[in-house]
Backbone bond lengths (Angstrom), bond angles and torsions (degrees), N, CA, C in turn:
res aa  C-N    CA-C-N  psi(-1)  N-CA   C-N-CA  omega(-1)  CA-C   N-CA-C  phi
1 M - - - 1.456 - - 1.532 108.17 -
2 L 1.329 114.15 147.60 1.458 120.39 -179.48 1.527 111.08 -103.33
3 I 1.314 115.57 156.58 1.466 121.89 178.26 1.523 110.40 -58.66
4 G 1.321 117.02 -37.88 1.458 121.23 179.18 1.525 112.26 -59.17
5 T 1.323 117.08 -31.87 1.464 121.37 178.03 1.525 110.00 -66.66
6 I 1.312 116.46 -42.49 1.473 120.28 177.25 1.526 109.45 -60.80
7 L 1.332 116.75 -45.44 1.469 120.18 -178.86 1.526 111.89 -63.89
8 R 1.325 117.02 -36.98 1.466 119.06 177.77 1.525 110.46 -62.49
9 N 1.330 116.55 -37.15 1.462 120.73 -178.84 1.531 112.40 -75.91
10 K 1.305 117.48 -39.39 1.470 120.23 -175.18 1.523 113.65 -97.33
11 G 1.314 116.64 -19.67 1.461 120.25 -177.56 1.516 110.90 98.15
12 G 1.313 114.99 161.99 1.461 120.42 -175.87 1.509 114.66 -103.79
13 D 1.330 116.93 12.39 1.467 118.98 179.58 1.525 110.50 -64.81
14 V 1.315 115.84 132.09 1.459 121.58 177.80 1.518 108.00 -129.84
15 T 1.311 116.14 125.38 1.454 120.69 174.50 1.523 107.89 -80.46
16 T 1.322 115.66 129.36 1.468 120.29 178.99 1.521 109.32 -122.72
17 V 1.308 114.72 163.21 1.454 122.44 176.73 1.527 107.65 -138.71
18 A 1.305 116.40 145.31 1.465 120.53 178.73 1.524 109.74 -75.49
19 P 1.321 117.91 147.85 1.464 120.36 -179.86 1.524 113.02 -61.12
20 G 1.331 117.70 -26.27 1.459 121.43 180.00 1.520 114.52 -87.02
21 A 1.333 117.34 -4.36 1.470 120.14 176.75 1.522 109.29 -66.59
22 T 1.319 116.73 154.73 1.465 119.29 178.70 1.523 110.39 -81.10
23 V 1.300 115.08 159.92 1.462 120.96 176.09 1.526 109.33 -60.96
24 R 1.297 117.22 -34.80 1.468 121.54 176.68 1.539 110.54 -59.94
25 E 1.343 116.81 -43.22 1.467 120.88 176.85 1.528 111.18 -65.34
26 L 1.313 115.95 -38.74 1.459 121.16 175.99 1.525 110.34 -58.80
27 L 1.318 116.74 -47.27 1.465 120.76 -179.48 1.519 111.26 -60.13
28 A 1.317 117.18 -37.15 1.461 120.73 177.62 1.532 110.19 -63.12
29 K 1.324 117.20 -41.25 1.471 120.25 178.32 1.519 111.22 -64.91
30 L 1.333 116.52 -43.91 1.462 119.72 178.40 1.524 110.85 -58.84
31 A 1.324 116.02 -44.82 1.464 120.60 -179.05 1.523 111.82 -69.73
32 D 1.327 117.26 -45.63 1.465 121.06 -178.04 1.522 112.87 -61.56
33 H 1.330 116.45 -35.66 1.467 120.85 -176.80 1.527 112.29 -99.48
34 N 1.336 117.06 -2.43 1.468 122.29 179.95 1.536 111.32 53.64
35 I 1.340 114.45 51.78 1.463 121.29 -178.01 1.524 109.47 -127.25
36 G 1.322 115.98 167.14 1.453 120.89 -176.78 1.511 115.45 -107.50
37 A 1.328 117.15 -8.88 1.466 120.48 -179.74 1.516 109.78 -153.63
38 V 1.327 115.14 154.59 1.457 122.36 179.87 1.520 108.10 -133.91
39 V 1.319 115.34 137.91 1.458 120.55 174.20 1.522 107.83 -78.73
40 V 1.319 116.51 134.00 1.460 122.02 177.37 1.528 106.75 -91.58
41 S 1.340 115.21 122.71 1.457 120.81 -175.05 1.522 109.77 -152.15
42 T 1.311 115.30 144.74 1.464 119.77 176.43 1.518 112.20 -86.71
43 D 1.346 116.27 -21.02 1.460 119.48 -175.01 1.533 114.55 -132.65
44 G 1.317 117.75 2.11 1.461 120.82 -179.36 1.514 114.13 79.85
45 V 1.330 116.86 1.20 1.464 121.29 -177.34 1.527 111.83 -123.27
46 T 1.324 116.51 -39.58 1.461 120.88 178.93 1.524 108.83 -98.70
47 I 1.323 115.31 152.26 1.457 120.66 -176.76 1.522 110.16 -105.13
48 V 1.323 115.76 123.47 1.460 122.40 175.75 1.528 109.37 -97.54
49 G 1.334 115.75 -32.07 1.452 121.24 -178.80 1.523 110.32 -175.98
50 I 1.324 114.35 -173.06 1.459 121.42 174.71 1.521 106.65 -143.14
51 V 1.311 115.67 145.70 1.463 119.84 -179.39 1.526 107.98 -139.68
52 S 1.322 115.41 135.94 1.460 120.77 -177.14 1.522 110.34 -121.36
53 E 1.313 114.02 169.42 1.457 119.30 176.49 1.525 110.79 -60.39
54 R 1.320 117.70 -31.97 1.472 120.95 176.39 1.524 111.23 -62.05
55 D 1.332 116.25 -40.69 1.469 120.43 178.54 1.525 110.15 -59.65
56 V 1.319 116.13 -43.13 1.469 121.02 -179.36 1.526 110.25 -64.23
57 V 1.314 116.63 -46.22 1.470 120.57 -178.34 1.528 110.64 -61.60
58 R 1.309 116.65 -43.74 1.476 119.62 -179.99 1.530 111.62 -62.88
59 R 1.340 116.79 -42.45 1.464 119.92 179.79 1.519 111.74 -70.34
60 L 1.317 117.25 -34.84 1.471 120.04 174.93 1.522 110.21 -61.11
61 H 1.311 115.82 -41.79 1.463 120.43 178.88 1.535 110.74 -64.40
62 D 1.331 116.66 -42.21 1.463 121.36 -176.87 1.528 113.42 -74.88
63 H 1.361 117.10 -39.02 1.456 121.07 -169.29 1.525 115.02 -120.01
64 G 1.304 117.43 -7.28 1.459 119.92 -179.42 1.513 112.30 78.85
65 A 1.319 115.52 -172.00 1.469 122.66 -173.69 1.528 113.59 -63.57
66 A 1.324 118.35 -17.57 1.468 120.75 179.00 1.529 111.44 -59.73
67 I 1.327 116.69 -23.89 1.465 120.21 -179.25 1.527 111.28 -64.53
68 L 1.313 118.21 -22.15 1.465 121.73 -178.33 1.531 112.57 -62.62
69 D 1.302 117.20 -25.92 1.463 121.23 179.42 1.529 112.85 -98.95
70 A 1.329 116.50 3.04 1.468 121.13 177.59 1.529 109.83 -79.79
71 D 1.326 115.75 161.85 1.458 121.50 176.36 1.532 109.97 -71.86
72 V 1.319 115.16 146.92 1.461 121.30 175.95 1.528 110.10 -57.06
73 A 1.324 117.11 -36.24 1.467 121.00 -179.46 1.522 112.43 -56.63
74 S 1.317 117.04 -26.70 1.466 119.95 -177.96 1.528 113.24 -77.46
75 I 1.318 117.72 -14.04 1.465 119.43 -179.47 1.528 113.29 -121.18
76 M 1.328 117.93 -6.28 1.462 120.77 -175.54 1.525 111.41 -75.07
77 T 1.315 115.21 161.45 1.451 122.44 169.40 1.527 106.27 -90.67
78 A 1.330 116.54 118.58 1.461 120.70 -176.17 1.527 112.27 -86.44
79 D 1.321 117.12 -27.48 1.461 121.46 -179.88 1.527 107.80 -91.00
80 V 1.331 115.42 86.99 1.459 121.27 -172.54 1.521 110.50 -94.99
81 R 1.313 115.16 126.52 1.463 119.92 172.02 1.519 107.30 -83.37
82 T 1.315 115.20 140.32 1.457 120.25 178.86 1.525 109.32 -129.10
83 V 1.309 114.40 169.97 1.450 121.33 178.74 1.520 107.59 -137.48
84 G 1.312 116.73 152.07 1.464 121.06 177.03 1.518 111.01 -94.68
85 P 1.324 117.40 161.67 1.463 120.40 -179.23 1.527 113.61 -65.02
86 G 1.319 117.61 -19.22 1.459 121.19 179.12 1.514 114.44 -88.02
87 A 1.329 117.00 -0.96 1.464 120.72 -179.44 1.527 110.66 -72.22
88 N 1.306 115.18 153.34 1.454 122.57 -179.45 1.529 110.43 -82.08
89 V 1.318 117.05 136.05 1.464 121.84 -178.86 1.527 111.22 -63.22
90 D 1.338 117.91 -36.57 1.469 120.38 179.81 1.524 111.00 -62.08
91 E 1.339 116.59 -40.31 1.461 120.33 177.83 1.527 110.66 -65.32
92 L 1.325 116.08 -41.41 1.460 120.07 179.21 1.524 110.89 -64.31
93 R 1.317 116.97 -40.24 1.472 120.91 178.66 1.531 110.34 -59.22
94 R 1.336 116.53 -44.16 1.471 120.20 178.76 1.533 110.56 -64.15
95 L 1.323 116.63 -44.18 1.461 121.45 -179.91 1.530 111.00 -61.60
96 M 1.334 116.60 -45.83 1.462 120.58 -178.98 1.525 110.90 -64.96
97 T 1.320 116.36 -38.74 1.460 120.40 -179.72 1.524 111.04 -70.37
98 T 1.309 116.61 -45.57 1.460 121.17 -178.53 1.527 112.26 -62.84
99 H 1.330 116.52 -44.14 1.465 121.05 -175.16 1.522 113.76 -98.36
100 R 1.329 116.27 1.95 1.467 122.59 176.45 1.528 112.86 60.08
101 F 1.342 115.34 41.87 1.463 121.37 172.71 1.513 107.54 -92.22
102 R 1.313 116.59 144.14 1.460 119.65 174.44 1.520 111.77 -112.79
103 H 1.329 117.33 -10.31 1.460 121.72 -179.35 1.526 109.07 -141.78
104 M 1.332 115.44 137.01 1.457 120.06 -179.45 1.530 109.37 -135.04
105 P 1.342 117.00 117.82 1.471 119.32 175.43 1.531 110.58 -66.01
106 V 1.319 115.34 145.28 1.464 121.85 177.73 1.527 107.30 -107.68
107 V 1.324 115.03 126.09 1.462 121.60 -176.18 1.523 108.76 -122.90
108 D 1.330 115.36 134.23 1.450 121.45 176.97 1.525 107.92 -128.34
109 Q 1.318 116.41 120.00 1.462 123.32 -178.78 1.529 111.57 52.08
110 G 1.334 115.52 44.02 1.458 121.91 175.98 1.513 115.30 79.51
111 R 1.329 117.99 4.09 1.473 121.87 -177.97 1.525 110.63 -115.89
112 L 1.312 116.19 137.47 1.459 122.57 175.84 1.526 108.76 -67.22
113 V 1.339 116.50 121.60 1.468 120.04 -178.34 1.524 113.08 -121.31
114 G 1.332 117.16 -4.12 1.454 119.64 179.60 1.509 111.34 172.28
115 I 1.303 114.94 -178.71 1.461 121.66 174.90 1.523 107.22 -145.09
116 V 1.325 115.73 139.96 1.454 121.64 -179.21 1.523 107.93 -119.12
117 S 1.321 115.72 132.51 1.467 120.50 177.78 1.522 109.47 -102.47
118 I 1.317 115.83 165.69 1.460 120.03 176.62 1.524 109.63 -61.28
119 G 1.326 116.99 -31.23 1.464 120.41 176.26 1.518 111.85 -63.29
120 D 1.332 116.96 -39.26 1.464 121.12 176.73 1.527 110.65 -63.44
121 V 1.332 115.43 -40.52 1.461 120.90 -178.97 1.526 110.27 -66.55
122 V 1.322 116.94 -44.59 1.465 120.92 178.55 1.528 110.49 -63.94
123 K 1.321 116.61 -42.56 1.467 120.79 178.91 1.528 110.55 -59.33
124 S 1.330 117.11 -42.45 1.463 119.78 179.65 1.528 111.02 -65.01
125 A 1.317 117.11 -37.12 1.472 120.59 178.19 1.521 110.57 -65.10
126 I 1.319 116.85 -41.89 1.469 121.04 178.26 1.525 110.27 -63.48
127 E 1.322 116.79 -43.31 1.469 120.34 178.87 1.525 111.35 -61.96
128 E 1.338 116.62 -40.43 1.459 120.09 177.85 1.525 110.76 -63.60
129 L 1.330 116.88 -43.05 1.466 120.57 179.27 1.522 111.45 -64.31
130 E 1.320 117.11 -39.62 1.461 120.48 178.15 1.524 111.19 -65.18
131 T 1.318 116.84 -38.69 1.464 120.92 177.51 1.525 110.64 -65.01
132 E 1.341 116.43 -44.59 1.467 120.68 177.93 1.526 110.76 -62.08
133 K 1.313 116.73 -42.89 1.464 121.00 179.53 1.524 110.37 -60.77
134 A 1.337 116.45 -46.24 1.461 120.52 179.84 1.529 110.68 -60.80
135 S 1.327 116.53 -40.36 1.472 120.25 178.36 1.524 111.47 -64.60
136 L 1.315 116.87 -42.28 1.463 120.85 178.67 1.523 111.82 -66.24
137 V 1.303 117.76 -42.72 1.459 121.20 178.21 1.515 109.80 -62.98
138 D 1.323 117.04 -42.57 1.458 121.34 178.23 1.520 110.42 -62.14
139 Y 1.327 116.30 -42.10 1.463 121.36 179.38 1.529 111.04 -62.93
140 L 1.322 116.59 -42.65 1.467 120.90 -178.58 1.522 112.74 -67.92
141 H 1.314 116.80 -27.93 1.459 120.41 -177.31 1.524 113.48 -91.94
142 R 1.293 117.34 4.10 1.477 120.02 178.79 1.497 110.98 -81.32
């Protein structure tokens, strides 16, 4: 299965936040959209960074509540790994597991077109297994 297939099923909406937004504003976006990470972007198309709830928790532990009024840019990961819609889901699963990423922006021709979470990847694996099982059961009953 390809990443583009996951995006077709879930949609390409990506919540973004400006690098100058406060961490408090970031938290509101995470809560409002019930998501675990946000792409940092100035225009909704290019990627400046990514920031997750884990990033916030770690900075809260290190710096205390004062971090809530800091800019998102101060806590984001600037070196963002991305994947294209033509990439294989199995490869992405290995990459996410090896590097402990839970969210991966999807970029097509330099433009942000979606985001895939580890939950999306696991869901696709389950769907593939269910399809294979149904095919095998059908084969056995012929």
